C-alpha positions in Angstrom: 50.0 99.4 103.2 52.2 101.5 101.0 53.8 100.0 97.9 57.1 101.0 96.5 56.4 102.2 93.0 60.0 101.7 92.0 59.4 98.0 92.2 56.6 98.3 89.6 57.9 101.0 87.2 61.3 102.6 87.7 62.7 105.4 85.4 64.0 104.0 82.2 67.7 104.9 82.9 67.4 103.1 86.2 65.9 100.0 84.6 68.7 100.0 81.9 71.4 100.4 84.5 70.1 97.5 86.6 69.9 95.3 83.6 73.5 96.2 82.6 74.7 95.4 86.2 72.8 92.1 86.0 74.4 91.1 82.7 77.8 92.1 84.1 77.3 90.0 87.2 76.3 87.0 85.1 79.3 87.4 82.8 81.6 87.7 85.9 80.1 84.5 87.4 80.4 82.5 84.1 84.0 83.6 83.5 84.9 82.3 87.0 83.1 79.0 86.3 80.8 79.5 89.3 77.3 78.1 89.2 74.3 80.0 90.4 74.0 77.5 93.3 77.6 78.0 94.3 77.4 81.8 94.1 74.3 81.7 96.3 75.9 79.4 98.9 79.0 81.5 99.0 77.1 84.7 99.8 74.6 83.0 102.1 71.4 83.4 100.0 69.2 81.4 97.7 69.7 80.8 94.0 66.6 82.7 93.2 68.1 86.0 94.5 71.3 85.4 92.4 69.2 84.8 89.3 67.0 87.8 90.0 70.1 90.0 90.5 71.5 88.8 87.2 68.3 89.8 85.5 68.5 93.3 87.1 65.3 93.1 89.0 64.7 96.3 91.0 63.3 94.5 94.1 66.6 92.8 95.0 68.3 94.2 98.1 71.5 96.1 97.4 73.3 93.8 99.8 72.8 90.9 97.3 74.4 93.0 94.5 77.3 94.1 96.9 77.9 90.5 98.0 78.0 89.3 94.4 80.5 92.0 93.6 82.6 91.0 96.6 82.4 87.3 95.5 83.7 88.2 92.1 86.4 90.6 93.5 84.6 93.6 91.9 83.6 95.5 95.0 86.1 98.4 94.7 84.2 100.3 92.0 81.0 99.9 94.1 82.7 101.4 97.1 83.3 104.6 95.1 79.6 105.1 94.1 78.2 108.5 95.0 81.7 109.7 96.0 81.2 113.3 97.1 84.6 114.3 95.6 83.4 113.1 92.2 80.0 114.7 92.4 80.6 117.6 89.9 77.2 119.0 90.1 77.1 118.9 93.9 80.6 120.5 94.2 79.5 123.3 91.9 76.3 123.9 93.9 78.3 123.8 97.2 80.8 126.3 95.9 78.1 128.8 95.0 77.0 128.8 98.6 80.4 129.3 100.1 81.0 132.9 101.4 83.1 135.0 99.0 84.7 137.0 101.9 85.3 136.6 105.6 83.1 138.5 108.0 84.3 140.0 111.3 83.0 138.4 114.4 80.3 140.5 116.1 80.8 141.4 119.7 83.8 142.2 121.8 87.1 140.5 121.3 88.8 139.7 124.6 92.1 138.8 122.9 94.5 141.6 124.0 
């Protein structure tokens, strides 16, 4: 059976980002006066998953994070993650592959 190494040791920037998201989720919950149990019930999961998400644990399903963001009315920025129009590096790489001039179609053209 294969194990997911990201659950054991993820890159440091990933670990830090997950922790920051967890802290932000906890802050959002507390500001709204919602208990862990209430949050879990509203998104249809157990309190343990909410607690683990707030700790930034990497083995938590992305659906839990998305549901918590929805619960706190913070889902809009999440929807914009990995937006291809904001992927500067990807856009640069794609533009390098675009043809610089048009090529004539090969073969006979029956348009006369």
